[in-house]
LODO-811616 format. One line per field, with one value per residue (C-alpha): residue number from 1; residue in one letter; x, y, z. Coordinates in nm, 4 decimals, padded with zeros to 6 digits. Layout:
<sites>
gumi = NUM/...
fiti = A/...
u = X/...
v = Y/...
w = Z/...
</sites>
This chain:
<sites>
gumi = 1/2/3/4/5/6/7/8/9/10/11/12/13/14/15/16/17/18/19/20/21/22/23/24/25/26/27/28/29/30/31/32/33/34/35/36/37/38/39/40/41/42/43/44/45/46/47/48/49/50/51/52/53/54/55/56/57/58/59/60/61/62/63/64/65/66/67/68/69/70/71/72/73/74/75/76/77/78/79/80/81/82/83/84/85/86/87/88/89/90/91/92/93/94/95/96/97/98/99/100/101/102/103/104/105/106/107/108/109/110/111/112/113/114/115/116/117/118/119/120/121/122/123/124/125/126/127/128/129/130/131/132/133/134/135/136/137/138/139/140/141/142/143/144/145/146/147/148/149/150
fiti = M/Q/D/G/T/F/S/P/P/G/H/L/E/E/T/D/V/A/A/I/S/T/R/G/D/V/F/A/A/D/C/P/T/R/R/L/L/D/R/I/G/D/K/W/S/V/L/I/L/L/L/L/G/G/G/D/L/R/F/S/E/L/K/R/R/I/R/G/V/S/Q/K/M/L/S/Q/T/L/R/A/L/E/R/D/G/L/V/H/R/R/V/E/P/T/V/P/V/T/V/I/Y/S/V/T/P/L/G/G/E/L/L/G/A/L/R/L/M/I/D/W/A/E/T/R/M/P/E/V/A/A/A/Q/G/R/Y/D/Q/R/I/N/L/S/H/S/A/P/H/A/P/N
u = -00.3910/-00.3809/-00.6960/-00.8122/-00.6684/-00.8671/-00.8158/-00.8894/-01.1421/-00.9854/-00.6952/-00.5692/-00.5035/-00.1850/00.0257/00.0140/00.0616/-00.2003/-00.4541/-00.3768/-00.4210/-00.7808/-00.8667/-00.6873/-00.3327/-00.1915/00.1413/-00.0035/00.0453/-00.3190/-00.4724/-00.7314/-00.6302/-00.2677/-00.3655/-00.5636/-00.2724/-00.0416/-00.2751/-00.3247/00.0454/00.1441/00.2952/00.0711/-00.2453/-00.1520/-00.0734/-00.3944/-00.6086/-00.4405/-00.5047/-00.8651/-00.9151/-00.8901/-01.1701/-01.2696/-01.0075/-00.9876/-00.7452/-00.5258/-00.5032/-00.4009/-00.1366/-00.0024/00.0136/00.1666/00.5121/00.6756/00.3638/00.3127/-00.0266/-00.0435/00.0374/-00.2104/-00.4830/-00.4080/-00.3981/-00.7212/-00.8915/-00.7749/-00.8854/-01.2230/-01.2559/-01.1755/-01.4494/-01.2086/-01.2455/-01.5472/-01.5115/-01.7632/-01.7747/-01.9234/-02.0440/-01.8387/-01.6182/-01.3666/-01.5094/-01.4311/-01.3505/-01.3640/-01.2456/-01.3536/-01.3013/-01.5833/-01.6942/-01.4851/-01.1848/-01.2477/-01.2166/-00.8851/-00.7693/-00.8092/-00.5667/-00.3254/-00.3229/-00.2317/00.0647/00.1721/00.1481/00.3621/00.6192/00.6385/00.6706/00.9317/01.1360/01.4179/01.4570/01.4488/01.7055/01.9330/01.9022/01.9807/02.2884/02.4119/02.3532/02.5240/02.8223/02.8549/02.8324/03.0790/03.3263/03.3021/03.3646/03.6614/03.8306/04.1397/04.0811/04.3086/04.5349/04.4544
v = -01.0273/-01.4074/-01.6158/-01.7192/-01.4146/-01.1293/-00.7672/-00.6512/-00.3663/-00.0401/-00.2145/-00.0425/-00.2766/-00.0876/00.1196/00.4464/00.7915/00.9314/00.6719/00.7464/01.1185/01.0694/00.9813/01.2823/01.3981/01.1629/01.3386/01.6677/01.7272/01.8304/01.5314/01.3535/01.0146/01.0808/01.1786/00.8556/00.6521/00.8230/00.7153/00.3557/00.3192/00.4314/00.1476/00.2094/00.2113/-00.1173/-00.2848/-00.1560/-00.2752/-00.6173/-00.6649/-00.5465/-00.7816/-01.0617/-00.9155/-00.6222/-00.4950/-00.2497/00.0415/-00.1114/-00.4411/-00.2617/-00.0683/-00.3877/-00.5836/-00.3117/-00.2857/00.0531/00.2639/00.5482/00.6101/00.9461/00.7960/00.5114/00.7606/00.9845/00.6947/00.5418/00.8814/00.9241/00.5714/00.6366/00.9661/00.7837/00.5284/00.2361/00.1793/00.2022/00.3224/00.2004/00.3367/00.1149/00.2878/00.0939/00.2151/00.2970/00.3558/00.0779/00.1763/-00.0980/-00.0681/-00.2734/-00.2722/-00.1281/-00.2955/-00.0357/-00.1199/-00.4887/-00.4259/-00.2522/-00.5448/-00.7729/-00.5571/-00.5321/-00.9092/-00.9475/-00.7132/-00.8958/-01.2322/-01.0906/-00.9561/-01.2842/-01.4832/-01.2521/-01.1748/-01.4184/-01.2416/-00.9000/-01.0097/-01.1415/-00.8131/-00.6190/-00.8345/-00.7775/-00.4029/-00.3787/-00.5781/-00.3563/-00.0391/-00.1697/-00.2661/00.0746/00.2475/00.0264/00.0550/00.2774/00.6191/00.7417/01.0295/01.3743
w = -02.3891/-02.3928/-02.4067/-02.0626/-01.8883/-01.7481/-01.6616/-01.3088/-01.2820/-01.3917/-01.5704/-01.8832/-02.1772/-02.2611/-02.0290/-02.2148/-02.0664/-02.3058/-02.1881/-01.8241/-01.8751/-01.9960/-01.6338/-01.4891/-01.4628/-01.1998/-01.2409/-01.1106/-00.7369/-00.6888/-00.8717/-00.6497/-00.7923/-00.7033/-00.3495/-00.3134/-00.4523/-00.2025/00.0780/-00.0271/-00.1064/00.2427/00.4470/00.7493/00.5372/00.3731/00.7055/00.8669/00.5762/00.5744/00.9457/00.9210/00.6257/00.8823/01.0920/01.3090/01.5528/01.8382/01.8189/02.0898/01.8997/01.5794/01.7760/01.9321/01.6051/01.3852/01.5340/01.4913/01.4380/01.6834/01.8401/01.6609/01.3187/01.3691/01.4640/01.1655/00.9209/01.0521/01.0293/00.6684/00.5736/00.7332/00.5420/00.2165/00.2871/00.3238/00.6994/00.9303/01.2903/01.5485/01.9027/02.1719/02.4897/02.7394/03.0236/02.8921/02.5440/02.2963/01.9378/01.6770/01.3180/01.0171/00.6422/00.4318/00.1068/-00.0813/00.1368/00.0696/-00.3043/-00.2443/-00.0306/-00.3321/-00.5301/-00.2375/-00.1965/-00.5650/-00.5129/-00.1971/-00.3747/-00.6559/-00.4072/-00.2177/-00.5402/-00.6929/-00.3791/-00.4741/-00.8099/-00.6452/-00.3852/-00.6622/-00.8538/-00.5361/-00.4781/-00.8336/-00.8016/-00.4621/-00.5873/-00.8961/-00.6857/-00.4265/-00.6997/-00.8638/-00.5308/-00.4418/-00.7827/-00.7805/-00.9312/-01.2071/-01.1051/-01.2465
</sites>
């Protein structure tokens, strides 16, 4: 690692399968770490956490701002994030009942990592788009090339 750089918490100095396996077998279907990574890598979880990172929101506001999410999927994802300790659910005794969601301190830590990934994606999107274009062109050319007769 270069001088003046730092490793985020939990960062491995070298990406090494042997080093990863000392923490658990993330390649095993029943690994708790893998299950957590599946959750926090889910598109709805990421979008929910990003919105809640800007402040507490009611269920209806989350539903309105996350276009394409069904009420059932939003409910399930919020429940799972709450179970994992990443989101807090507060019920206010109003008529009708008001439910407000917020990010927990643990969820806030995760948000820091997510923001790093989003910054990377936004910075590197031109390179990714160029690579996609090259790939698509190569695939399209190989499909349009005449096939040799048998």
